[in-house]
C-alpha positions, 0 to 999 in steps of 0.5 A: 562770251568765250574766255579761253585764252587760247581762243583761235584767231579767225578773220572777223571785222564785225562793226556798228554803225560805222562807228566802231570795229573790231578785227583779228588780223595776221601777217596775211590779213591787213588792217581794214579800216573801211568798216568805219566811216571816219576811219582816218579820224579814228583811234586804233588800238592794237593788242599783239598776241603772237610773234612780232611786227615792225610798224611806222608810228609817226615816221618812226619804226617800232618793234611790237612784241607779243603782249604789247598794246599800242594806241594809234591817234587820230591822224597817225594811221597804223602802217604794218612794214613786216611781221614774223610768220606767227604774227597775230593780233587784234585791233579796235578801231574807234571813230572820233564821233564814238569817242565824243559820245562817251563820258571818258574823253579824258581817259582817251586823251590820257592814253593817246597822249602817252602814245604821242609823248612817247613816239620812240616807245609808244607800245605798252608792254602788258604783264599777264593780267593786263593782257588778259584783261585787255583781250577780254575787253576786245573779245567782248567788243567783238562778241557785242558787235557780231550780236547787237541788240537794243542796248549795244551802244551803252554796252560798247561805251562801258566796254570802251571805258574798261579798256581804257581804264586798264590801259591807264593803269598800266601807264600810270605804273610804267610812269612811276616805275620810270621815276617820272613826276606824277605832277609833271605828267599831269602838267604835261597833260594839261599842256596838251589839252590847251595845245590841242585847242590853240595850236592853230593860232598860238605858236609861242611857249609864253602863251601856253605858260601863262595859261598854266600859271608856270614860267615858259622855263618850268614848262620847257623843263617839263616837256623836256623831261617827258618828251625828251624834246622841246616845247617848240618841237611838240608844237610844230609836230601838231602844226605839221600834222594839221597841215599834212591833214588839210593838204591830203583832205581838202582842196584849200590853197596853200595860202588859205592853209597858211591862214588857218594855221596863222603863219605870217604868210604863205612863204613862211608856212612853205618854209616852215613845212619844207624844213620839217617834211623835206618838201614843200606843200605843193609837192606833198600834196601832189604826192598824196594825190598820186598814191590815191 
């Protein structure tokens, strides 16, 4: 593998068994997720090499600059709105199935959670050392994908662990530099884990506070400190993402989706959806169908 920092970016999108892909892209080459079979359930990691880009991240417009690293968790697809003339980036797409097979799920969760709890600033500015390290991991991915062998799976898992470890190191330093309590951050991580398991059936803060053996007031304070929003808003974001996902990818009735998400009835679900999304579930589904 070439370690030259000025390695020319050339169009390339090698993949492995439809589970992981890596590619270069620029203002003319858009992200191609077709190489990953379950792309919509994938993690997408982007490293900005040159120039700048404005992307949509969870309905927020984010400006990315050279040296930035960004992680798009599943169900938040990367959408590039505009770029500079000299924009170039490297992108890694990792299916959830690949992630589940790796012994590093906690690291995956920590890095993706950083993006989710910082939706207005999900990009991670890298210093020269961190940028070089993550870029080297990206280029190693590309080399292994282009030249597979009998131990490619183990090699890709090791590279993925290296990439995430470097990302977590940068994230933790950023948290320390912002004087955010490590205890509060770890508590929020635990809350987020429990939430991902139970958000469909439990929408109340008391349940999560009891699971963490803390008071609802303290959980509210921690969530506000880290995300600058309320527990209810954070829970509702998960519910809305799941509702949109079910409306886009299944033929379940609105009634069935309201049951899956444990709303009192279809009317309550529709009212919730319209309050946050601006349109009712059926309008949203028809709009999504018209785009396909």
